[in-house]
PDB file of N, CA, C and O in Angstrom:
ATOM      1  N   MET A   1      91.341 116.361 113.620  1.00  0.00           N
ATOM      2  CA  MET A   1      90.256 115.400 115.163  1.00  0.00           C
ATOM      3  C   MET A   1      91.277 114.693 116.072  1.00  0.00           C
ATOM      4  O   MET A   1      91.455 113.525 115.727  1.00  0.00           O
ATOM      5  N   GLU A   2      91.962 115.065 117.091  1.00  0.00           N
ATOM      6  CA  GLU A   2      92.608 113.871 118.170  1.00  0.00           C
ATOM      7  C   GLU A   2      92.421 112.371 118.635  1.00  0.00           C
ATOM      8  O   GLU A   2      92.328 112.147 119.842  1.00  0.00           O
ATOM      9  N   THR A   3      92.383 111.672 118.018  1.00  0.00           N
ATOM     10  CA  THR A   3      92.611 110.600 118.756  1.00  0.00           C
ATOM     11  C   THR A   3      93.675 109.730 120.120  1.00  0.00           C
ATOM     12  O   THR A   3      94.860 109.399 120.078  1.00  0.00           O
ATOM     13  N   GLU A   4      93.137 109.651 120.699  1.00  0.00           N
ATOM     14  CA  GLU A   4      94.062 109.076 122.324  1.00  0.00           C
ATOM     15  C   GLU A   4      94.399 107.336 121.220  1.00  0.00           C
ATOM     16  O   GLU A   4      93.793 106.602 120.439  1.00  0.00           O
ATOM     17  N   LYS A   5      95.737 107.458 121.871  1.00  0.00           N
ATOM     18  CA  LYS A   5      96.037 105.527 121.571  1.00  0.00           C
ATOM     19  C   LYS A   5      95.215 104.943 121.837  1.00  0.00           C
ATOM     20  O   LYS A   5      94.408 105.597 122.497  1.00  0.00           O
ATOM     21  N   VAL A   6      94.786 103.432 121.586  1.00  0.00           N
ATOM     22  CA  VAL A   6      94.738 102.697 122.590  1.00  0.00           C
ATOM     23  C   VAL A   6      95.595 101.334 122.500  1.00  0.00           C
ATOM     24  O   VAL A   6      96.381 100.803 121.716  1.00  0.00           O
ATOM     25  N   ILE A   7      94.918 101.035 123.907  1.00  0.00           N
ATOM     26  CA  ILE A   7      97.038 100.689 124.831  1.00  0.00           C
ATOM     27  C   ILE A   7      95.730  98.850 124.975  1.00  0.00           C
ATOM     28  O   ILE A   7      94.849  98.508 125.765  1.00  0.00           O
ATOM     29  N   LEU A   8      96.197  98.376 124.049  1.00  0.00           N
ATOM     30  CA  LEU A   8      95.589  96.476 124.434  1.00  0.00           C
ATOM     31  C   LEU A   8      96.934  96.014 125.592  1.00  0.00           C
ATOM     32  O   LEU A   8      98.089  96.413 125.447  1.00  0.00           O
ATOM     33  N   LYS A   9      96.564  95.285 126.498  1.00  0.00           N
ATOM     34  CA  LYS A   9      95.979  94.704 127.646  1.00  0.00           C
ATOM     35  C   LYS A   9      96.557  93.477 127.533  1.00  0.00           C
ATOM     36  O   LYS A   9      97.709  93.132 127.797  1.00  0.00           O
ATOM     37  N   ASN A  10      95.300  92.629 126.960  1.00  0.00           N
ATOM     38  CA  ASN A  10      95.820  90.945 126.459  1.00  0.00           C
ATOM     39  C   ASN A  10      97.046  90.309 126.374  1.00  0.00           C
ATOM     40  O   ASN A  10      97.468  89.686 125.400  1.00  0.00           O
ATOM     41  N   LYS A  11      97.463  90.447 127.172  1.00  0.00           N
ATOM     42  CA  LYS A  11      98.578  89.341 126.990  1.00  0.00           C
ATOM     43  C   LYS A  11      98.382  87.981 126.019  1.00  0.00           C
ATOM     44  O   LYS A  11      99.103  87.818 125.035  1.00  0.00           O
ATOM     45  N   ARG A  12      97.189  86.891 126.445  1.00  0.00           N
ATOM     46  CA  ARG A  12      97.039  86.264 125.949  1.00  0.00           C
ATOM     47  C   ARG A  12      96.713  86.121 124.204  1.00  0.00           C
ATOM     48  O   ARG A  12      97.054  85.368 123.292  1.00  0.00           O
ATOM     49  N   MET A  13      96.094  86.983 124.330  1.00  0.00           N
ATOM     50  CA  MET A  13      95.795  86.916 123.234  1.00  0.00           C
ATOM     51  C   MET A  13      96.313  87.386 121.463  1.00  0.00           C
ATOM     52  O   MET A  13      96.379  88.597 121.256  1.00  0.00           O
ATOM     53  N   VAL A  14      96.400  87.145 121.163  1.00  0.00           N
ATOM     54  CA  VAL A  14      97.441  87.278 119.064  1.00  0.00           C
ATOM     55  C   VAL A  14      95.862  88.946 119.606  1.00  0.00           C
ATOM     56  O   VAL A  14      94.724  88.972 120.075  1.00  0.00           O
ATOM     57  N   LEU A  15      97.339  90.373 118.903  1.00  0.00           N
ATOM     58  CA  LEU A  15      96.566  91.550 118.451  1.00  0.00           C
ATOM     59  C   LEU A  15      96.124  91.579 118.142  1.00  0.00           C
ATOM     60  O   LEU A  15      95.009  91.678 118.653  1.00  0.00           O
ATOM     61  N   HIS A  16      96.304  91.541 116.913  1.00  0.00           N
ATOM     62  CA  HIS A  16      95.301  91.310 115.342  1.00  0.00           C
ATOM     63  C   HIS A  16      93.591  91.072 116.532  1.00  0.00           C
ATOM     64  O   HIS A  16      92.891  92.044 116.815  1.00  0.00           O
ATOM     65  N   TYR A  17      93.413  90.277 116.802  1.00  0.00           N
ATOM     66  CA  TYR A  17      92.081  89.832 117.502  1.00  0.00           C
ATOM     67  C   TYR A  17      92.000  90.918 118.285  1.00  0.00           C
ATOM     68  O   TYR A  17      91.143  91.680 117.837  1.00  0.00           O
ATOM     69  N   GLN A  18      92.597  91.391 119.413  1.00  0.00           N
ATOM     70  CA  GLN A  18      92.216  92.404 120.129  1.00  0.00           C
ATOM     71  C   GLN A  18      91.684  92.964 119.727  1.00  0.00           C
ATOM     72  O   GLN A  18      90.505  93.212 119.978  1.00  0.00           O
ATOM     73  N   ILE A  19      92.526  93.490 118.741  1.00  0.00           N
ATOM     74  CA  ILE A  19      92.239  95.239 117.737  1.00  0.00           C
ATOM     75  C   ILE A  19      90.480  94.514 116.735  1.00  0.00           C
ATOM     76  O   ILE A  19      89.453  95.194 116.736  1.00  0.00           O
ATOM     77  N   ALA A  20      90.546  93.304 116.114  1.00  0.00           N
ATOM     78  CA  ALA A  20      89.271  93.031 115.850  1.00  0.00           C
ATOM     79  C   ALA A  20      88.325  93.425 116.667  1.00  0.00           C
ATOM     80  O   ALA A  20      87.563  94.330 116.324  1.00  0.00           O
ATOM     81  N   ASP A  21      88.205  92.734 118.030  1.00  0.00           N
ATOM     82  CA  ASP A  21      86.846  92.493 119.390  1.00  0.00           C
ATOM     83  C   ASP A  21      87.487  94.238 120.019  1.00  0.00           C
ATOM     84  O   ASP A  21      87.789  94.455 121.192  1.00  0.00           O
ATOM     85  N   TYR A  22      87.537  94.938 119.252  1.00  0.00           N
ATOM     86  CA  TYR A  22      87.767  96.487 120.169  1.00  0.00           C
ATOM     87  C   TYR A  22      87.137  97.001 118.672  1.00  0.00           C
ATOM     88  O   TYR A  22      86.038  97.531 118.833  1.00  0.00           O
ATOM     89  N   LEU A  23      87.404  96.980 117.825  1.00  0.00           N
ATOM     90  CA  LEU A  23      86.791  97.951 117.113  1.00  0.00           C
ATOM     91  C   LEU A  23      84.829  97.035 117.052  1.00  0.00           C
ATOM     92  O   LEU A  23      83.698  97.490 117.218  1.00  0.00           O
ATOM     93  N   LEU A  24      85.427  95.503 116.702  1.00  0.00           N
ATOM     94  CA  LEU A  24      83.121  95.054 116.536  1.00  0.00           C
ATOM     95  C   LEU A  24      83.075  96.033 118.413  1.00  0.00           C
ATOM     96  O   LEU A  24      81.923  96.459 118.324  1.00  0.00           O
ATOM     97  N   ASN A  25      83.338  96.302 119.151  1.00  0.00           N
ATOM     98  CA  ASN A  25      83.305  96.453 120.152  1.00  0.00           C
ATOM     99  C   ASN A  25      82.551  98.575 120.103  1.00  0.00           C
ATOM    100  O   ASN A  25      81.793  99.425 120.570  1.00  0.00           O
ATOM    101  N   MET A  26      83.440  98.268 119.279  1.00  0.00           N
ATOM    102  CA  MET A  26      83.603  99.980 119.161  1.00  0.00           C
ATOM    103  C   MET A  26      82.402 100.732 117.994  1.00  0.00           C
ATOM    104  O   MET A  26      82.031 101.888 117.787  1.00  0.00           O
ATOM    105  N   MET A  27      82.097  99.510 117.465  1.00  0.00           N
ATOM    106  CA  MET A  27      80.468 100.154 116.092  1.00  0.00           C
ATOM    107  C   MET A  27      79.738  99.256 117.459  1.00  0.00           C
ATOM    108  O   MET A  27      78.771  99.900 117.866  1.00  0.00           O
ATOM    109  N   LYS A  28      79.838  98.636 117.841  1.00  0.00           N
ATOM    110  CA  LYS A  28      77.952  97.935 119.624  1.00  0.00           C
ATOM    111  C   LYS A  28      77.831  99.498 119.806  1.00  0.00           C
ATOM    112  O   LYS A  28      76.860 100.252 119.742  1.00  0.00           O
ATOM    113  N   HIS A  29      78.915  99.670 120.009  1.00  0.00           N
ATOM    114  CA  HIS A  29      78.496 101.079 121.659  1.00  0.00           C
ATOM    115  C   HIS A  29      78.868 102.165 120.736  1.00  0.00           C
ATOM    116  O   HIS A  29      79.912 102.668 121.149  1.00  0.00           O
ATOM    117  N   SER A  30      78.371 102.855 119.441  1.00  0.00           N
ATOM    118  CA  SER A  30      78.558 104.251 118.518  1.00  0.00           C
ATOM    119  C   SER A  30      77.354 104.043 117.951  1.00  0.00           C
ATOM    120  O   SER A  30      76.710 102.998 118.044  1.00  0.00           O
ATOM    121  N   GLU A  31      76.933 105.326 117.175  1.00  0.00           N
ATOM    122  CA  GLU A  31      76.121 105.793 116.648  1.00  0.00           C
ATOM    123  C   GLU A  31      76.936 105.542 115.473  1.00  0.00           C
ATOM    124  O   GLU A  31      76.913 106.491 114.689  1.00  0.00           O
ATOM    125  N   THR A  32      77.565 104.676 115.152  1.00  0.00           N
ATOM    126  CA  THR A  32      78.011 103.532 113.562  1.00  0.00           C
ATOM    127  C   THR A  32      77.007 103.114 113.001  1.00  0.00           C
ATOM    128  O   THR A  32      76.343 102.201 113.493  1.00  0.00           O
ATOM    129  N   PRO A  33      76.705 103.681 111.890  1.00  0.00           N
ATOM    130  CA  PRO A  33      75.206 103.024 111.116  1.00  0.00           C
ATOM    131  C   PRO A  33      76.280 101.701 110.472  1.00  0.00           C
ATOM    132  O   PRO A  33      77.511 101.702 110.448  1.00  0.00           O
ATOM    133  N   ILE A  34      75.361 100.665 110.002  1.00  0.00           N
ATOM    134  CA  ILE A  34      75.763  99.724 108.948  1.00  0.00           C
ATOM    135  C   ILE A  34      75.773 100.290 107.523  1.00  0.00           C
ATOM    136  O   ILE A  34      74.936 101.023 106.995  1.00  0.00           O
ATOM    137  N   ASP A  35      76.993  99.748 106.981  1.00  0.00           N
ATOM    138  CA  ASP A  35      78.154 100.562 106.040  1.00  0.00           C
ATOM    139  C   ASP A  35      78.626 101.564 106.256  1.00  0.00           C
ATOM    140  O   ASP A  35      79.006 102.382 105.418  1.00  0.00           O
ATOM    141  N   GLY A  36      78.677 101.661 107.526  1.00  0.00           N
ATOM    142  CA  GLY A  36      79.575 102.855 108.062  1.00  0.00           C
ATOM    143  C   GLY A  36      81.273 102.437 107.894  1.00  0.00           C
ATOM    144  O   GLY A  36      81.785 101.402 108.321  1.00  0.00           O
ATOM    145  N   ARG A  37      81.958 103.529 107.165  1.00  0.00           N
ATOM    146  CA  ARG A  37      83.082 103.376 107.114  1.00  0.00           C
ATOM    147  C   ARG A  37      83.801 103.373 108.202  1.00  0.00           C
ATOM    148  O   ARG A  37      83.546 104.116 109.149  1.00  0.00           O
ATOM    149  N   LEU A  38      85.050 102.303 108.180  1.00  0.00           N
ATOM    150  CA  LEU A  38      86.029 102.435 108.867  1.00  0.00           C
ATOM    151  C   LEU A  38      86.718 103.037 109.210  1.00  0.00           C
ATOM    152  O   LEU A  38      86.772 104.041 108.500  1.00  0.00           O
ATOM    153  N   LEU A  39      87.447 103.057 110.050  1.00  0.00           N
ATOM    154  CA  LEU A  39      89.142 103.969 109.517  1.00  0.00           C
ATOM    155  C   LEU A  39      89.765 104.053 109.057  1.00  0.00           C
ATOM    156  O   LEU A  39      90.153 102.914 109.318  1.00  0.00           O
ATOM    157  N   SER A  40      91.031 104.661 107.925  1.00  0.00           N
ATOM    158  CA  SER A  40      91.517 103.948 108.068  1.00  0.00           C
ATOM    159  C   SER A  40      92.483 103.403 108.084  1.00  0.00           C
ATOM    160  O   SER A  40      93.250 103.915 108.900  1.00  0.00           O
ATOM    161  N   GLU A  41      92.926 102.496 107.533  1.00  0.00           N
ATOM    162  CA  GLU A  41      94.193 101.674 107.891  1.00  0.00           C
ATOM    163  C   GLU A  41      95.696 102.194 108.553  1.00  0.00           C
ATOM    164  O   GLU A  41      96.441 101.634 109.358  1.00  0.00           O
ATOM    165  N   GLU A  42      95.786 103.313 107.957  1.00  0.00           N
ATOM    166  CA  GLU A  42      96.949 104.359 108.674  1.00  0.00           C
ATOM    167  C   GLU A  42      96.716 105.025 110.148  1.00  0.00           C
ATOM    168  O   GLU A  42      97.427 105.446 111.061  1.00  0.00           O
ATOM    169  N   ARG A  43      94.740 104.826 109.751  1.00  0.00           N
ATOM    170  CA  ARG A  43      94.827 105.628 111.373  1.00  0.00           C
ATOM    171  C   ARG A  43      94.546 104.602 112.089  1.00  0.00           C
ATOM    172  O   ARG A  43      94.596 104.732 113.312  1.00  0.00           O
ATOM    173  N   LEU A  44      94.211 103.437 111.558  1.00  0.00           N
ATOM    174  CA  LEU A  44      94.287 102.014 112.932  1.00  0.00           C
ATOM    175  C   LEU A  44      95.498 101.899 113.019  1.00  0.00           C
ATOM    176  O   LEU A  44      95.931 102.057 114.160  1.00  0.00           O
ATOM    177  N   LYS A  45      96.098 101.720 112.381  1.00  0.00           N
ATOM    178  CA  LYS A  45      97.674 102.163 112.277  1.00  0.00           C
ATOM    179  C   LYS A  45      98.484 103.085 113.890  1.00  0.00           C
ATOM    180  O   LYS A  45      98.862 102.564 114.940  1.00  0.00           O
ATOM    181  N   TYR A  46      98.504 104.496 113.492  1.00  0.00           N
ATOM    182  CA  TYR A  46      98.360 105.459 114.895  1.00  0.00           C
ATOM    183  C   TYR A  46      97.627 104.948 115.953  1.00  0.00           C
ATOM    184  O   TYR A  46      98.115 104.998 117.082  1.00  0.00           O
ATOM    185  N   LEU A  47      95.961 104.211 115.673  1.00  0.00           N
ATOM    186  CA  LEU A  47      95.662 104.509 116.955  1.00  0.00           C
ATOM    187  C   LEU A  47      96.602 103.501 118.087  1.00  0.00           C
ATOM    188  O   LEU A  47      97.428 103.632 118.990  1.00  0.00           O
ATOM    189  N   PHE A  48      95.907 102.517 117.408  1.00  0.00           N
ATOM    190  CA  PHE A  48      97.084 100.974 117.996  1.00  0.00           C
ATOM    191  C   PHE A  48      98.129 100.920 118.191  1.00  0.00           C
ATOM    192  O   PHE A  48      98.575 100.406 119.217  1.00  0.00           O
ATOM    193  N   GLY A  49      98.774 101.377 117.371  1.00  0.00           N
ATOM    194  CA  GLY A  49     100.454 101.789 117.737  1.00  0.00           C
ATOM    195  C   GLY A  49     101.160 100.305 117.088  1.00  0.00           C
ATOM    196  O   GLY A  49     102.173  99.847 117.615  1.00  0.00           O
ATOM    197  N   VAL A  50     100.544  99.659 115.962  1.00  0.00           N
ATOM    198  CA  VAL A  50     100.607  98.517 115.712  1.00  0.00           C
ATOM    199  C   VAL A  50     101.562  98.591 114.161  1.00  0.00           C
ATOM    200  O   VAL A  50     101.365  99.627 113.525  1.00  0.00           O
ATOM    201  N   SER A  51     102.557  97.583 113.532  1.00  0.00           N
ATOM    202  CA  SER A  51     101.993  97.494 112.201  1.00  0.00           C
ATOM    203  C   SER A  51     101.032  98.237 111.185  1.00  0.00           C
ATOM    204  O   SER A  51     100.011  98.718 111.677  1.00  0.00           O
ATOM    205  N   ARG A  52     101.210  98.363 110.030  1.00  0.00           N
ATOM    206  CA  ARG A  52     100.542  97.937 109.193  1.00  0.00           C
ATOM    207  C   ARG A  52      99.915  96.864 109.017  1.00  0.00           C
ATOM    208  O   ARG A  52      98.747  97.242 108.924  1.00  0.00           O
ATOM    209  N   ALA A  53      99.933  95.316 108.866  1.00  0.00           N
ATOM    210  CA  ALA A  53     100.199  94.428 108.706  1.00  0.00           C
ATOM    211  C   ALA A  53      99.092  93.557 109.629  1.00  0.00           C
ATOM    212  O   ALA A  53      98.189  92.795 109.284  1.00  0.00           O
ATOM    213  N   THR A  54      99.626  94.072 111.163  1.00  0.00           N
ATOM    214  CA  THR A  54      99.128  93.417 112.682  1.00  0.00           C
ATOM    215  C   THR A  54      97.665  94.417 111.239  1.00  0.00           C
ATOM    216  O   THR A  54      97.148  93.815 110.298  1.00  0.00           O
ATOM    217  N   VAL A  55      97.512  95.311 111.445  1.00  0.00           N
ATOM    218  CA  VAL A  55      96.163  95.998 111.269  1.00  0.00           C
ATOM    219  C   VAL A  55      95.365  95.195 110.158  1.00  0.00           C
ATOM    220  O   VAL A  55      94.266  94.660 110.300  1.00  0.00           O
ATOM    221  N   ARG A  56      96.129  95.227 109.061  1.00  0.00           N
ATOM    222  CA  ARG A  56      95.666  94.043 108.255  1.00  0.00           C
ATOM    223  C   ARG A  56      94.388  92.841 108.095  1.00  0.00           C
ATOM    224  O   ARG A  56      93.314  92.595 107.547  1.00  0.00           O
ATOM    225  N   HIS A  57      95.536  92.278 109.125  1.00  0.00           N
ATOM    226  CA  HIS A  57      94.999  91.144 109.762  1.00  0.00           C
ATOM    227  C   HIS A  57      93.722  91.158 110.300  1.00  0.00           C
ATOM    228  O   HIS A  57      92.887  90.403 109.801  1.00  0.00           O
ATOM    229  N   ALA A  58      93.453  91.785 111.109  1.00  0.00           N
ATOM    230  CA  ALA A  58      92.271  92.113 111.847  1.00  0.00           C
ATOM    231  C   ALA A  58      91.307  92.211 111.128  1.00  0.00           C
ATOM    232  O   ALA A  58      90.329  91.490 111.320  1.00  0.00           O
ATOM    233  N   LEU A  59      91.340  93.026 110.233  1.00  0.00           N
ATOM    234  CA  LEU A  59      90.418  93.342 109.331  1.00  0.00           C
ATOM    235  C   LEU A  59      89.889  92.426 108.256  1.00  0.00           C
ATOM    236  O   LEU A  59      88.715  92.150 108.007  1.00  0.00           O
ATOM    237  N   ASP A  60      91.127  91.961 107.601  1.00  0.00           N
ATOM    238  CA  ASP A  60      91.237  90.631 107.085  1.00  0.00           C
ATOM    239  C   ASP A  60      89.958  89.235 107.809  1.00  0.00           C
ATOM    240  O   ASP A  60      89.031  88.590 107.318  1.00  0.00           O
ATOM    241  N   HIS A  61      90.793  89.344 109.566  1.00  0.00           N
ATOM    242  CA  HIS A  61      89.924  88.559 110.404  1.00  0.00           C
ATOM    243  C   HIS A  61      88.240  88.891 110.321  1.00  0.00           C
ATOM    244  O   HIS A  61      87.398  88.060 109.981  1.00  0.00           O
ATOM    245  N   LEU A  62      87.940  90.398 110.738  1.00  0.00           N
ATOM    246  CA  LEU A  62      86.305  90.884 110.551  1.00  0.00           C
ATOM    247  C   LEU A  62      85.368  90.622 108.355  1.00  0.00           C
ATOM    248  O   LEU A  62      84.360  90.792 107.668  1.00  0.00           O
ATOM    249  N   SER A  63      86.628  90.183 108.371  1.00  0.00           N
ATOM    250  CA  SER A  63      86.141  90.289 106.454  1.00  0.00           C
ATOM    251  C   SER A  63      85.514  89.032 105.978  1.00  0.00           C
ATOM    252  O   SER A  63      84.608  88.694 105.217  1.00  0.00           O
ATOM    253  N   ARG A  64      86.818  88.225 107.138  1.00  0.00           N
ATOM    254  CA  ARG A  64      86.346  86.058 107.015  1.00  0.00           C
ATOM    255  C   ARG A  64      85.077  86.314 107.515  1.00  0.00           C
ATOM    256  O   ARG A  64      84.257  86.519 106.620  1.00  0.00           O
ATOM    257  N   LYS A  65      84.506  86.388 108.992  1.00  0.00           N
ATOM    258  CA  LYS A  65      83.717  86.419 110.161  1.00  0.00           C
ATOM    259  C   LYS A  65      82.390  86.818 109.268  1.00  0.00           C
ATOM    260  O   LYS A  65      81.316  86.261 109.496  1.00  0.00           O
ATOM    261  N   GLY A  66      82.588  88.266 107.770  1.00  0.00           N
ATOM    262  CA  GLY A  66      81.796  88.382 107.594  1.00  0.00           C
ATOM    263  C   GLY A  66      81.286  89.805 107.855  1.00  0.00           C
ATOM    264  O   GLY A  66      81.115  90.640 106.967  1.00  0.00           O
ATOM    265  N   MET A  67      81.117  89.949 108.839  1.00  0.00           N
ATOM    266  CA  MET A  67      81.145  91.866 109.275  1.00  0.00           C
ATOM    267  C   MET A  67      81.931  92.905 108.893  1.00  0.00           C
ATOM    268  O   MET A  67      81.657  93.960 109.464  1.00  0.00           O
ATOM    269  N   ILE A  68      83.033  92.951 107.922  1.00  0.00           N
ATOM    270  CA  ILE A  68      83.083  94.380 107.117  1.00  0.00           C
ATOM    271  C   ILE A  68      83.442  93.951 105.617  1.00  0.00           C
ATOM    272  O   ILE A  68      84.357  93.212 105.254  1.00  0.00           O
ATOM    273  N   ILE A  69      82.671  94.477 104.994  1.00  0.00           N
ATOM    274  CA  ILE A  69      82.931  93.964 103.956  1.00  0.00           C
ATOM    275  C   ILE A  69      84.374  95.708 103.406  1.00  0.00           C
ATOM    276  O   ILE A  69      84.240  96.884 103.742  1.00  0.00           O
ATOM    277  N   LYS A  70      85.956  94.846 102.212  1.00  0.00           N
ATOM    278  CA  LYS A  70      86.439  95.254 101.251  1.00  0.00           C
ATOM    279  C   LYS A  70      86.440  96.144  99.940  1.00  0.00           C
ATOM    280  O   LYS A  70      86.699  95.770  98.796  1.00  0.00           O
ATOM    281  N   LYS A  71      86.167  97.134 100.280  1.00  0.00           N
ATOM    282  CA  LYS A  71      86.346  97.845  99.381  1.00  0.00           C
ATOM    283  C   LYS A  71      87.444  98.415  98.073  1.00  0.00           C
ATOM    284  O   LYS A  71      87.089  99.469  97.544  1.00  0.00           O
ATOM    285  N   GLN A  72      88.722  97.774  97.554  1.00  0.00           N
ATOM    286  CA  GLN A  72      89.772  98.694  97.356  1.00  0.00           C
ATOM    287  C   GLN A  72      89.114  99.712  96.568  1.00  0.00           C
ATOM    288  O   GLN A  72      88.260  99.823  95.688  1.00  0.00           O
ATOM    289  N   GLY A  73      90.126 100.608  97.488  1.00  0.00           N
ATOM    290  CA  GLY A  73      90.754 102.479  97.126  1.00  0.00           C
ATOM    291  C   GLY A  73      89.815 102.832  97.975  1.00  0.00           C
ATOM    292  O   GLY A  73      90.223 103.826  98.577  1.00  0.00           O
ATOM    293  N   LYS A  74      88.529 102.459  98.413  1.00  0.00           N
ATOM    294  CA  LYS A  74      87.224 103.262  99.265  1.00  0.00           C
ATOM    295  C   LYS A  74      87.765 102.910 100.738  1.00  0.00           C
ATOM    296  O   LYS A  74      88.221 103.725 101.540  1.00  0.00           O
ATOM    297  N   GLY A  75      87.622 101.540 100.924  1.00  0.00           N
ATOM    298  CA  GLY A  75      87.789 101.020 102.375  1.00  0.00           C
ATOM    299  C   GLY A  75      87.336 100.522 102.507  1.00  0.00           C
ATOM    300  O   GLY A  75      87.070  99.742 101.592  1.00  0.00           O
ATOM    301  N   ASN A  76      86.313 100.273 104.593  1.00  0.00           N
ATOM    302  CA  ASN A  76      86.786  99.613 104.448  1.00  0.00           C
ATOM    303  C   ASN A  76      85.405  99.277 105.424  1.00  0.00           C
ATOM    304  O   ASN A  76      85.478  99.816 106.529  1.00  0.00           O
ATOM    305  N   PHE A  77      84.049  98.397 105.164  1.00  0.00           N
ATOM    306  CA  PHE A  77      82.718  99.594 105.510  1.00  0.00           C
ATOM    307  C   PHE A  77      82.175  97.939 106.539  1.00  0.00           C
ATOM    308  O   PHE A  77      82.372  96.778 106.178  1.00  0.00           O
ATOM    309  N   TRP A  78      81.550  98.366 107.707  1.00  0.00           N
ATOM    310  CA  TRP A  78      80.358  97.695 108.331  1.00  0.00           C
ATOM    311  C   TRP A  78      79.252  96.698 107.471  1.00  0.00           C
ATOM    312  O   TRP A  78      78.470  97.377 106.806  1.00  0.00           O
ATOM    313  N   THR A  79      79.104  95.664 107.393  1.00  0.00           N
ATOM    314  CA  THR A  79      77.793  94.922 106.718  1.00  0.00           C
ATOM    315  C   THR A  79      77.281  94.985 107.592  1.00  0.00           C
ATOM    316  O   THR A  79      77.590  95.555 108.638  1.00  0.00           O
ATOM    317  N   ASN A  80      75.913  94.093 107.179  1.00  0.00           N
ATOM    318  CA  ASN A  80      74.685  94.009 108.159  1.00  0.00           C
ATOM    319  C   ASN A  80      74.633  93.065 108.835  1.00  0.00           C
ATOM    320  O   ASN A  80      73.636  92.879 109.532  1.00  0.00           O
ATOM    321  N   ALA A  81      75.765  92.122 108.834  1.00  0.00           N
ATOM    322  CA  ALA A  81      75.832  91.155 109.540  1.00  0.00           C
ATOM    323  C   ALA A  81      76.328  91.312 110.723  1.00  0.00           C
ATOM    324  O   ALA A  81      76.137  90.422 111.552  1.00  0.00           O
ATOM    325  N   SER A  82      77.322  92.859 111.182  1.00  0.00           N
ATOM    326  CA  SER A  82      77.665  93.355 112.307  1.00  0.00           C
ATOM    327  C   SER A  82      76.867  93.634 113.825  1.00  0.00           C
ATOM    328  O   SER A  82      77.481  94.148 114.760  1.00  0.00           O
TER     329      SER A  82
END
């Protein structure tokens, strides 16, 4: 499955917040089920053209807001709060 890279354009917002917002919008406008798995960190890194640390910051932000659950070795999953 080939996915086009996403270009983040908001120069005033920190990258990891832009990624978190993009993921939230993607979830809200798609068929992703609650408790559905997010793309891997590696895939998100490629998709956004950023470092793994930036992707992790975005996922940590969503986790702190209660939007995702991080399961070591399994991946990241949307919660009912989303």
